[in-house]
N, C-alpha and C positions, 0 to 999 in steps of 0.2 A: 746533528753533528757529534761523530765520537768522540771525548774524551782524548786528549792524546794519549791519559795512561791505557788506555781500552786490552784487553787481554781477550777479548771475545763475549764477554758479559756483563751486563747490566749493575750498578748498588739498587738497593730497595728506592724508590722516588725519597719516602719519609728520610734517609740517609743520606740522598744524595745532596735535600732541601738543605738538612741540614749538616751537614761537614759543608756546605756553599756558603747558606749564612747569608753577610751583608757582602760577600768578598765581590762579586761583580756589580755593585754601587758603588762601591767605596774606590775599587781598578782601576772607576772611569778618568780619576784622579793621579794614578801612576803611568795612566794609556801614552802622557809624552813619554815620559823615564823606559814605559817598557823600549816602546818602537831608537829613542837615543842610544839605548842597553844594548837593541839588535846589531843597529850602524856601524857601531863601533866591535860585536864581536862579529861580521860576519869581514871585517875590515883585516880583522885579526887572523881570521880564516886560512882569507887568502894569501895573508903574508906565511905564513907558516902550509900552504901548501896542500888546506883541505876544499879548498873552491878555486875556480879558475879567476881568473880576471872577469872576462863577461860574466860570471857566474855571479859576483860580488858585485857587480854592475849591476846586473839585470834585481839580482836582488834591492841594493842599496835605494833605485829610485821606485820603486814598487813601496818601499819602510816611503820614502818621504814622501809620495800617494798620501798613505794611510796620516804621517806626521802632521801632512798640509788639513787634511779632512781633520782632522782629532783639530788643532789648532781653530779653523772654524767653529766646531764647535759641531761638527757632519758626526762625530763617531757615536758605533752605537756598539753595544755587547752581540753578537747572537741571544735569545733569548735560550738555545742546546750547551753554551759555552759559559765551563766553570766562571774563569778567568780569562784578564786580559791576555796572558802569554799562548791560553789558546786560542783567544779569537784573533790574534798577530801571526801565527803558523800556521790557524787555517784559513785565512786569504792571500799567505802567498805560499801558498798549500794552490789553493783553488785558481792562483792567477800565473802561475808559477812549474804549475807540478811539483819533479821530481826537486825540482831544483831546491825547489821551499821546504819540502823537508830536511832539507842539510839546515839548514838555516840552526839544529837544535844541537847540534852536535859538540863535546865537549864541554857540555853547562848543564843544568839542570832549574829546573822552580827555584827552587831555593835558595841559587846566585841570582837569579833573577830575579827573582823577588827581593831580597836582598839591597844591586844595583839599581831596583824600581826606589826603595825605601829611600837609604840614600843620597839618590841623583835630586828627590821630594826632596828630604826633609834638609838637602840643604838651600835650597833655593827657596823651603821659608824661612830659613835661621836669617839668608839675608833682604828677603823678607823684616821679618822683626827686628833686625837687627837695623833697618832704615826709618819703622815707625819710630822707632823708640832712641831717636838721632835726631828725628820729626818734635817728637817731645820734650825732649831733651832743651832744643835750642828754645824752644814757647819758654823754660818753666827758668830758663836765665838769662830770657831777654823782658819775665815778665818783673823775677829779682832783682834786677838791674834799673825799671823804669820804678819798680815801685817801693827802691832799695831805702827811701826819707821815712818812708812809713810806720809809726811803732806798731805794734802788736803784742795782744798781754800772752807771754809763754805759762804754758802748767806743768805740775807735778801729781804726779796722784790722781789725779782734775782739779786739782785746786791751782790759784793761781800758784803766781810762783817770781818770775825776773821777766825783763821786757823785753821781749822777738818784734823782729821788723820784719812785713810780709818780706824784703830785700830776701831774710834771710829763709821764711817759711820755704818759698816758691824756689829758693838756690841747692836746697835742703835734698827738693826731691830729685832735681838736678843729678845733682853729686851720687845720693844712690841708684839712679839708673845705672851708674857706672862698676858699681858695684856688682847689679843683674847682665852690663854688657860681661862682666868678664863670666861670671857663667856661661848665657849664650857663646861664646869660645870657644867654651869646655866643647861645650856639644858639635858643637863645630867642627875641632881636632877631627872626632870618636866619629862625625860623622864624613868628613872628610879623606876617608881610605876603601879603597876596590875592591871590596868582595868577589870579581867575577872568576870568572878561572874558581877557586873552588868546588862548582857544583852540585853535590851534596853534601858535601862535610869532608872530605876526600881525598882529593883531587881529580886527579883521570888521566886513562895512558897517553888522550895527544899531546904533544911537545905542544903547549900552548903560552905562543907569548905575554904575559898578563900583563908586561911594563907597557907594552904598548897598549892594551884598554885601559888605562890606569893615565896613560898619556891624554888618550882620545877621551875622557868622558872628564879632562878636565880635579883628577884627584891629587892629592896632593903628596899620596905612597898610594900603599895599597896593605889589606890584610897578606902578611908573607904566608903565615902559618894557617893553611884551607881549615880544620878544628875550627883555630879564632877565628875564623874568617863566619863562621855559624854564629859563634854562643858569638857575637856583636849582635844577635836578630834579639833584642829583649833590651841591651842593657844600651846600647844606640839611644831605642826612645828612651830610657828611661830615666840618665843622662839627659837627654834634651826637657822632658817633665818633670828635672828636676828648678833646670833653670826659668824655664816655664811660671813654677811651684813658686821663683823669685823676685819673678816680672812680677804677677797676679799679687805681692806680700808689698811690693811697694804700688802696685795702683792699687789697694785696698783700705793703705794707711791715706791714701790719698782719698780715695773718696769718701774714709771715713769721717774724713779734715776737714772736707765738705759740708757733708752733710750739718756737721754742726756744727759749721761757722756759718751756716744758710740760716739754723734755726733761730727761733725770733728770743730767744736766752743769747746769744751770741750779735748775732746781727753784724757780725764782720763781713761777708762780704758778700754779694747777690747777683742776680745771671734777669736776663732779661725773659719776663711774660712768660712768652713763647715756645722758652727753653726748660719751662717747671710746671708743672700742671698744678689745677685746683682740685677745692672736696663739693665732692654733691652734697652735701646740706653747711656746707664755713663758710663764706665767700670771703672772707679774709686769708685765707688759705696759698703758698706758694710752695710746693712739694716738689723736692731735689729726687725726685723717679728717678732721672741718666744716672744718677751717682747715687743711689741708693741700689740700683740695679747690677752697673758696676762693681761696688760692694759683694754683692751678693752672689753674682758669675763669679768676682776674684777668689773670694773664698772656697768655692767649688774646683777651680782652678790644682790652687793649693794639694787637696786629696791627690789627683792624678800618678804625684810620684808612688804613692803606699800601692794606688791601682794599682796601677804599671807591673811593681814590685811583688807584689800578690795574686800574678798571675804568671808570673814569673818560676816565683820562689820551688824550688826542689824540685827544678829540669835534671834529668842530668844533660849532657851534651846536645849537641846534634838535632834533627828541625825535629818541631812539633807542632801538632798542629793546632796548639793553643799557640803560640804566639800569629795566629789567624786575628785571633779578639783584639789585639791593641791596638788594629787601625781602623775598631773599632771605640775606643775609648782615645786614641792622639788625634785622631786625625778633624773633628767636631771640635776638640780640643783648641787648638790650632786655632780654627776659624774664630771660636767663642775669641780670642785671643788679642787677636790680632783686633776683629770690635772693639776691645776696649781700651786699646793702647788707639784706635782713633777715633773714638766715643772724646776719649779722656783730652784728648789733642782739638778739640773738635769744641769740650766745655772753657776749656782754657783758654780760649783764643775771642770768648766772651764774660768773661770776669770782669765786675765793677767793684774794687776795694773801697772800703769803708775808712776813710781819713783821720777822723776825729775819735777812734775809737778810747783812747787812754787821757780822754776829756772828764768821763763816768770817776765819777768818788771811788768806786770798789776800786780801781785798779788803783788804786794809792800807793798801795805797801806793794804795788810789783820793784818800786824804785827803792827797799830796804837797804839791799844790799851795795847800793850806788850810794847810798848813802854813808855806810858801813864804808863800804870802800874808800872815800874823800874821807873821812877822817882818818883813814888809816895811812891817807894820802899826804895827810897834815901832820902823823907825828906821833896820833894816836894810837897802843896796837893791837893786835888785830879783837882779841878776846875780849878786852876792855870797849871799845869801835862798838862789838856786835851784843853787848851788854848795857848800855849806851842805846845804844835803838830801840834794841826791845824790850826796858825798859820801858820811853814814852811810843811804843804801840800800846804796851798794854795801859800806860797811865791816860789815854787820848791826846795827847800834845806833839806825836810827829808828825809836821808840815813834808807831805811830797816835794822834792826837787824834782819836778819833770825831764831829767839831762837825762845825754845815755853818753860816754864817752869810752867803746871801745874801740879800742885799734888794735886789738892782735890780727892776726891770721886768722878769716875763718868766724870770724866776728861782726856783729852789727853793723860795725864800722869797716871794717873791712874786708867783703867777703870772698875775695880770690878771687874773681867769677872768670878771670883769665886760666887762670891757672885749672880750673877745676874740667874748665873744655880744653884746655889739654892736654890730662887724663883720659879723655871721654874722647877723644881723636885717634891717641897712643893703641887703646881698647880696644876700639873699636876694626881700629887698622887691617885686626887680625882674623879679621873675619872679607875673604874678601868676593869680591863681587856688589 
């Protein structure tokens, strides 16, 4: 099949194979969006008189047939086509002849791939939002369920002050709100229509870009055609930054789980079928799932830097460099979906140790509580601090294992409802 940019001679096969790279494979996930973009484009072309109503109808019907094939999972790229754009145009031309050749009027593969990626990323952002909300909901449930079970808190890796499972689970729930805010930023950047910018300098046809914006469900459009092209790489980078933020939260959650599962801690446990054993040590219950979540989430945190390095020092306009963005971003999105789903799955089966603080090693957790108790009785803080410090030094300190925290966000006042309201407001900014 001739390439749509063919001028009568072929590139050397080695050059062709190298430049196409993994585009054919990766473009399959853009196929749906390419067809949807074409549907909006031909509707606009008919509106401005570049297609008759009958031509628009037959093109739409054939595009719908292709879309149905994609949705069934039966769509494939022919061996001799470069990308999804070429495949769709070739199919239309094969079926509809001269009418099929008209579909590309007023656009370039540059703005085609831009709109495909924007639509694809919007769907992925919505999916990530829903997975975050699912994990958030579970964390809040666990927080309330275990709010009265105390847990040692650590600073510098040293025993510090009393915490609780309610506080621990709730912390990750609220941290996900910060991650949602970053996802909202990515959504707002993605939710702009680049179609009609063509190769970056517009077109002499009287394109109605507002029509395609409405048809494709974008909130607005990239007005300046150069700015639309400059969004390539920037959209991906901003989403990558959000993904890295989410991954950072999952990384810390995984690290906590690995530590708390350790025999030296024993704060939590999981069923045998969710852990692995040792080939030589019969007592082992290894947190393999959480270790892999930790490792994968570390890799994801490098994604913004990788994208930045691929797009740095490029002047405005399209460059083939951008093609490689799909190779790093698309698999990373798949990985993040998997991590969010696995974290949710594992936490559904977590069991907590209800009697951790009976161990005398945790007595010193309550020194601050004792200092504060004396302050409330009228002893100046620094004097109370010194009194308790001396008791610890000379071995006379006796722990009163009680906590009386009432302020907002503390052990005794988790503010679960307020945190939920924050998340609802944040997530509502992503439509879908």
